[in-house]
C-alpha positions in Angstrom: 41.7 -10.6 19.1 42.8 -7.8 22.5 42.2 -4.8 20.0 38.9 -5.9 19.0 37.6 -6.6 22.9 38.7 -3.1 23.5 37.2 -1.3 20.9 33.6 -3.2 22.0 35.0 -2.2 25.8 35.1 1.4 24.7 32.2 1.6 22.6 29.8 -0.5 24.9 30.7 1.6 28.6 30.5 4.8 26.6 27.3 3.9 24.9 25.3 2.1 28.3 26.5 5.1 30.8 24.5 7.6 28.9 22.1 9.4 30.3 19.7 9.0 26.9 20.2 4.8 27.7 19.2 4.7 31.5 16.2 7.3 30.5 14.8 5.1 27.1 15.7 2.0 29.3 13.4 3.5 31.9 10.8 5.2 29.9 10.8 2.6 26.8 8.2 0.2 28.6 6.3 3.1 29.8 5.6 4.7 26.8 5.0 1.2 25.0 2.0 0.8 27.4 0.9 4.2 27.4 0.8 4.2 23.0 -1.2 0.7 23.2 -3.3 1.6 26.1 -3.8 5.3 25.6 -5.7 4.8 22.8 -8.2 2.2 23.9 -8.6 4.7 27.1 -9.5 7.6 25.1 -12.0 6.0 22.7 -14.1 4.9 25.8 -14.5 8.5 26.9 -17.6 9.9 25.6 -18.1 13.8 26.1 -21.0 14.7 29.0 -22.5 16.5 26.2 -25.8 14.8 25.5 -26.6 15.4 21.4 -30.0 16.2 20.3 -31.6 13.4 17.5 -34.7 14.8 15.7 -37.1 12.1 14.0 -39.5 13.2 11.7 -41.8 10.4 11.1 -43.9 11.3 8.3 -45.0 7.8 7.6 -46.6 7.5 11.2 -44.9 4.1 11.8 -42.1 4.5 13.9 -43.3 6.7 16.6 -41.6 5.6 20.3 -38.8 3.5 18.3 -35.5 5.5 19.2 -34.3 4.8 22.8 -32.0 7.9 24.5 -29.3 7.1 25.8 -25.7 9.5 27.8 -24.7 10.5 24.4 -27.9 10.9 22.2 -31.5 11.8 22.8 -34.0 10.8 20.4 -37.0 13.8 20.2 -39.9 13.8 17.6 -40.7 17.0 15.7 -43.2 17.6 13.0 -42.7 19.3 9.4 -39.2 19.5 7.7 -35.6 20.7 8.6 -35.0 24.5 8.9 -32.8 24.5 6.6 -32.0 28.3 6.7 -31.5 28.2 10.7 -29.2 25.6 9.6 -26.8 27.8 7.6 -27.1 31.0 10.0 -25.4 29.0 13.0 -29.3 28.5 15.3 -29.2 25.9 17.9 -30.2 23.0 16.0 -30.1 19.3 17.1 -27.3 17.3 16.1 -28.8 15.1 13.3 -32.4 14.6 11.7 -33.8 11.5 10.8 -36.3 11.9 8.2 -38.8 8.3 7.5 -40.0 8.6 4.1 -41.9 5.3 3.5 -42.7 2.0 5.1 -38.4 0.8 5.6 -40.4 -3.1 5.4 -41.1 -2.0 1.8 -39.0 0.7 1.0 -35.5 0.1 2.8 -33.9 3.2 1.3 -36.6 5.5 3.2 -34.7 7.1 5.9 -32.4 9.6 5.1 -30.2 11.3 8.2 -29.7 15.0 7.7 -27.1 16.8 10.1 -25.2 19.9 9.8 -22.0 18.3 10.4 -20.5 15.1 9.3 -21.6 12.8 11.9 -19.4 10.0 13.3 -20.1 6.4 13.6 -21.3 5.5 16.8 -23.7 8.3 16.3 -25.0 6.7 12.7 -24.6 3.1 14.1 -27.1 4.1 17.0 -29.8 5.5 14.7 -29.5 2.6 12.4 -28.9 -0.6 14.7 -32.2 0.3 16.7 -34.1 1.0 14.0 -32.8 -2.8 12.2 -33.5 -3.6 15.9 -37.4 -2.8 15.2 -37.8 -3.8 11.9 -36.5 -7.3 12.4 -39.0 -8.0 14.9 -41.8 -6.6 12.5 -40.7 -8.9 10.0 -40.5 -12.1 12.4 -44.3 -11.4 13.8 -45.2 -10.7 10.1 -44.9 -14.2 9.5 -48.3 -15.3 12.0 -46.1 -17.7 13.2 -46.3 -18.7 17.5 -43.5 -17.7 20.0 -40.9 -17.4 16.4 -38.6 -15.2 18.3 -38.7 -17.6 21.4 -37.9 -19.9 18.8 -34.8 -18.4 16.9 -33.6 -17.0 20.6 -33.4 -20.3 21.8 -31.5 -21.6 17.9 -28.8 -19.4 18.8 -25.9 -21.8 20.0 -22.8 -20.1 21.1 -19.7 -22.8 20.7 -16.9 -23.1 23.4 -14.4 -25.2 21.8 -10.8 -26.0 23.6 -7.8 -26.8 20.8 -5.5 -29.3 22.0 -2.1 -30.1 21.4 -0.8 -33.3 21.3 2.6 -33.6 23.0 5.5 -36.0 21.2 5.1 -37.6 24.7 1.2 -38.7 24.8 0.6 -35.5 27.0 -2.2 -33.2 25.9 -1.9 -29.4 26.3 -4.9 -26.9 26.5 -3.7 -24.0 23.5 -5.0 -20.7 22.3 -4.5 -19.6 18.3 -5.4 -16.4 19.5 -2.8 -16.2 22.4 0.2 -17.8 19.8 -0.7 -15.4 17.4 0.1 -12.6 19.6 2.4 -13.4 20.8 4.3 -14.4 17.3 3.7 -10.3 16.2 4.8 -8.6 19.2 8.2 -11.1 18.7 8.1 -9.7 14.8 7.7 -6.7 16.3 10.5 -6.4 18.7 13.3 -8.1 15.9 11.6 -5.6 13.0 12.2 -2.4 15.5 15.4 -3.8 17.0 17.1 -4.1 13.7 16.1 -0.9 12.1 16.7 1.2 16.2 20.5 -0.5 16.4 21.3 -0.9 12.9 20.4 2.9 12.2 23.0 3.3 14.9 25.7 1.6 13.6 25.2 3.7 10.5 25.3 7.0 12.8 28.4 6.2 14.9 30.5 5.0 11.8 29.4 8.3 10.0 30.3 10.7 12.4 34.0 9.3 13.4 34.4 9.4 9.2 32.9 13.2 9.1 34.9 13.8 12.4 38.1 12.2 11.4 38.7 11.0 14.2 38.7 7.2 12.1 42.1 8.5 10.5 43.8 7.8 14.2 42.5 5.1 14.9 43.0 3.2 12.1 46.5 3.7 12.2 46.2 1.6 15.5 43.8 -1.0 14.2 42.9 -2.3 11.4 39.8 -0.7 9.8 37.8 -4.7 9.6 38.6 -4.7 13.7 37.4 -1.5 13.9 33.8 -2.5 12.3 33.5 -5.9 13.8 34.1 -4.2 17.6 31.4 -1.4 16.8 28.9 -3.7 15.5 29.2 -6.2 18.4 29.6 -3.4 21.0 26.0 -1.5 19.9 24.6 -5.7 19.6 24.9 -6.2 23.1 24.3 -2.4 24.3 20.4 -3.7 22.7 20.8 -7.5 24.3 21.4 -5.1 27.4 18.6 -3.0 27.0 16.2 -6.2 26.2 17.1 -8.1 28.8 16.2 -5.5 31.3 13.2 -4.9 29.5 12.5 -9.0 29.6 13.1 -8.9 33.6 11.1 -5.9 34.0 8.2 -8.0 32.2 9.1 -11.0 34.3 8.9 -9.0 37.4 5.7 -7.4 36.3 4.1 -11.1 35.7 5.2 -12.8 38.8 3.8 -9.9 41.1 0.3 -9.4 39.7 0.5 -13.7 39.7 1.3 -13.1 43.3 -1.0 -10.1 43.7 -3.9 -12.6 42.5 -2.8 -15.8 43.8 -3.4 -17.2 40.3 -0.6 -19.8 41.2 -3.2 -21.9 43.3 -2.3 -21.1 46.8 -5.4 -19.8 48.2 -7.7 -21.8 48.3 -11.1 -21.5 46.2 -13.9 -20.6 48.6 -11.2 -18.3 50.4 -11.2 -16.3 46.9 -14.8 -17.0 46.7 -15.5 -15.2 50.4 -13.2 -12.3 49.4 -15.3 -12.1 45.6 -18.1 -11.5 47.4 -17.2 -9.2 50.0 -15.4 -6.6 47.5 -18.4 -6.9 45.4 -21.0 -6.0 48.1 -18.7 -3.4 49.3 -18.4 -2.1 45.8 -21.8 -2.8 44.3 -20.2 -5.3 41.6 -21.3 -8.5 41.1 -19.1 -11.4 43.0 -19.6 -13.5 40.0 -18.2 -11.5 37.5 -14.9 -10.8 39.8 -14.5 -15.0 40.1 -15.5 -15.0 36.5 -12.0 -12.5 36.5 -10.0 -14.0 38.1 -10.8 -17.9 36.3 -10.2 -15.6 33.2 -6.5 -14.8 34.8 -6.2 -18.6 35.2 -7.4 -19.4 32.0 -4.7 -17.0 30.8 -2.0 -18.9 33.2 -2.6 -22.3 31.9 -2.0 -20.8 27.9 0.9 -19.4 28.5 2.7 -22.3 30.2 1.5 -24.5 27.1 4.0 -22.1 25.2 7.7 -23.1 25.5 8.9 -19.5 27.0 12.3 -20.9 27.0 13.0 -22.2 23.2 10.5 -19.2 21.7 13.5 -16.8 24.1 16.6 -18.5 22.5 15.4 -18.8 19.8 14.7 -14.9 19.8 18.1 -14.7 21.0 19.6 -16.1 18.3 17.7 -14.6 15.4 18.0 -11.2 16.9 21.7 -11.5 16.6 22.1 -12.9 13.3 19.9 -10.5 11.8 21.6 -8.1 13.9 24.9 -9.2 12.4 23.5 -8.8 9.0 22.1 -6.0 8.7 24.6 -3.8 10.8 27.1 -4.7 8.1 25.4 -3.2 5.6 25.1 -0.4 7.7 28.6 0.2 8.9 29.3 -0.2 5.1 27.0 2.6 3.9 27.8 4.3 7.1 31.8 4.2 5.7 30.9 5.0 1.5 28.8 8.3 2.9 30.1 11.7 4.1 26.7 12.9 5.5 22.9 12.1 6.1 21.2 13.2 2.7 23.5 11.1 1.2 22.5 7.4 3.0 18.9 7.8 1.3 20.3 6.2 -1.7 21.3 3.0 -0.1 18.9 3.0 2.4 15.8 2.8 0.3 16.5 -1.1 -0.6 17.6 -2.2 3.0 14.3 -0.7 3.7 11.5 -2.4 1.4 13.6 -5.1 2.4 12.7 -4.9 6.2 9.6 -3.4 5.7 8.7 -6.6 3.3 9.7 -9.2 6.1 7.2 -7.4 8.3 4.3 -7.7 5.9 5.9 -11.0 5.3 5.5 -12.1 8.7 2.3 -10.4 9.7 0.5 -12.4 6.8 2.5 -15.6 7.5 0.5 -15.4 11.3 -2.5 -16.7 9.1 -1.1 -19.5 7.4 2.7 -20.4 9.2 3.1 -23.3 7.5 2.0 -22.2 3.9 4.8 -21.4 0.8 5.4 -17.1 2.2 6.2 -18.6 5.6 7.9 -21.7 4.2 10.4 -19.5 1.7 10.9 -16.1 3.9 11.8 -18.5 6.7 14.3 -19.4 4.8 16.2 -16.5 3.2 18.1 -14.6 5.6 17.2 -11.1 5.2 13.3 -11.9 5.8 13.8 -15.5 8.7 14.9 -13.1 11.4 11.3 -11.3 11.5 9.5 -14.0 9.7 10.3 -16.7 11.9 9.8 -15.4 15.3 6.0 -15.7 14.1 6.6 -19.6 13.3 7.9 -20.5 16.7 5.3 -20.8 18.9 3.1 -22.8 16.8 5.3 -25.1 16.3 7.9 -25.8 13.5 10.2 -28.5 12.7 13.5 -28.8 13.9 15.3 -29.2 10.7 13.6 -26.0 9.3 14.5 -24.0 12.2 18.5 -25.5 12.4 18.7 -25.2 8.8 17.1 -20.8 8.7 19.9 -20.6 11.5 22.7 -21.8 9.2 21.6 -20.3 6.6 21.3 -17.3 8.4 24.5 -17.1 10.8 26.1 -17.9 6.9 24.8 -15.1 5.2 25.8 -12.8 7.8 29.0 -13.8 8.2 29.9 -13.5 4.6 27.9 -9.9 4.8 30.2 -9.2 7.0 33.2 -9.6 5.5 31.9 -8.3 2.2 30.8 -5.2 4.3 34.6 -4.8 5.6 36.0 -4.7 2.0 34.1 -1.7 1.8 34.4 -0.1 5.1 38.6 -0.1 4.7 38.3 1.4 1.7 35.2 3.8 2.3 35.9 5.3 5.5 39.5 6.9 4.3 37.1 8.3 1.4 35.9 12.0 1.2 34.2 14.1 -1.1 32.5 11.6 -3.5 29.1 10.2 -2.6 30.0 6.1 -4.2 28.2 4.3 -6.8 26.8 0.7 -6.5 29.0 -0.1 -9.6 32.2 1.7 -7.5 31.6 -0.1 -4.1 31.5 -3.3 -5.9 35.2 -2.2 -7.3 36.2 -1.8 -3.4 35.3 -5.4 -2.6 37.4 -6.2 -4.9 40.5 -4.3 -4.5 43.5 -6.0 -2.5 44.3 -5.9 1.0 
């Protein structure tokens, strides 16, 4: 046992002291935030150029229908499209809209021509404005007094609260969208960590085998102890990195809570006064700012409806179990091959299983109590990923315990099998083993 602890200590300290580990621990949250919000921000940016769209109305029924915007300017013109000018590259409108017939009688009577493929937003801007006008014309054709007002008043937007009844009779406001987002986030994190740190185990084992360092190490320590020490040390590195990120996120959440006073420490009248002043100074409606404060308070309340402690504990347990399971497989593969190209034969089935688990988790979010979610929560190769989607929705304690028992039993058994492969494969060079040969390694007596 002391030898395993020495291996764990050496591997752990070596990895956490690397500059790459420190940089990735610091930069990864920033990179993830950028990857999430950068596309949204870039999608909202619009070009300074205002695109010209020419309207050729051959019916004379649709003049002044289209309204200009910052992106598009509509001009009405007579005649037809100058195709020769378009072919010669002369300055032409971005698109032509030709209306050939009464669109109420012939919905296909409008065509959009362009030299380049128009964007979806341009097509939507044209079609939505025309559809809005045609809808009003259709309503007026019924000759019913105040029909537009009647239809507008008939539109009802329900605001329904979802309440979960606790075992003690207490009522807790919840949000299915919030629960789904949290479950999916946990699932993606476990998926990412299994692939990332499992791959590190395989790479580390393969490098030691290629460099012949392992031949010296196995002279003083058993191969199984060496494999377990490597798996545990890299797992601890992953938990360390994850713990730092959790502390970082909790710190941001608490700081934001203190900054925006969502903990209720500020009198509501003071909040109203401050938002009114801020709104008048910046030209923003104070009611909008107050509404944003209320939205943040609601988000905090919804987060409070989720048992974060249970979620984090289950996350750690399923992460450890899933990591041991897959890291054992990765260690066995790394010991059996001599180079990365040979790993593809053995990595492909494992990759398919992990990807299937991810998709099962995504679909289970829509039906967390369905047969797919239920069975994948019990299968050890998929349970770490799928179970994290179901836990925020609330599951029976017996399901949770049974899933963990199956997962850890399978992980321990698979670690033993991987150790049998590891002790033979780590000292074998120059031969690419097959599945049949690896099964023979398992049967070899010590």
